[in-house]
Steps between C-alpha positions, in 0.01 A plus 500: 500500500713769661752411766699758704811285451474576129498877510430579133253369243497627142186540289514498123419340167841330487499129588790578738278728713401355837137583420503444124203625295593397145135510388463875561650708217452820705740380770864599445768230505614643836201691628522543879635341816363410841747537789494414867628813674493565873241228573272638227437393141540778246448523126739696279467633147793730431395573144609161363154428363354661192136489616546554875395316811179581687405434862128532574459693175774756575812511285809406697795736493802358678425283804184433701434288808243226435201456728287184515238508226692737272427426134807525276451545126781447252394506136153347490577258785396546861623334817410582856730508798399305810666422831397166642533444873494870590864509613749692288762228541268235352520411135305740280342398174403678181179347371252575227237746615127454533428792268351366175669578170330685216448165326303377802249785469222525245478821296191599699666430835793721396259775390321476837836525681600806297167670569523407871849657521430808282450735802865428593632651176811713553528377860192701602501570872209365704353312201258212545424227247220560253154381607319212329266755341789709363670192356171377348439836332855517363494146360132494392431195718243435771588549866434129554754414227757726670435329835555159336829612343617656828426179692715309250777761535482486881561126476782529243679758715438309825302777673162326519531445877558866585218707648264626229613863539870405457483272193472772234776715649736202533419379146579843356820521707620158383416569136689831497797413723568170325529687169203311353319833454721795415430872506502483120203257516301749705 
């Protein structure tokens, strides 16, 4: 839990870190810090970490203001930033995100996600997710099998209640911007 009265929170593998992640060997002993600055929460990685800090899939250089819903990745661990109460003076919490981990996806679900996101390779402008038919052809599966896997992915990513035309775009966005699917995967 973040509290404006405590202006700095450290993140690292060290047990002395405020947000200690001793289980993650890719997190540096002192990896990053979260600071309350001018009524805004910011995250800072001034090069202290070996593997970097990522916010919504983008590598952090220096300081960045956090927005509600931002997904922070340090090492292989992810947390999401949320403001509860909607007022900047209220207590703000860092909680685990709703994005599944690689271990929570089957190999086929991951392959479907990669194929769905492939049109976004190299940050392609105006890309749209691959169609069910394109994914089926790439993975040598039936269209019905792809639909079944996508329904499961919609549920795992919490987008099942979105309008039908928005689910695929939001799923691809979440997969890429959380770092679950990287450009290297595509």
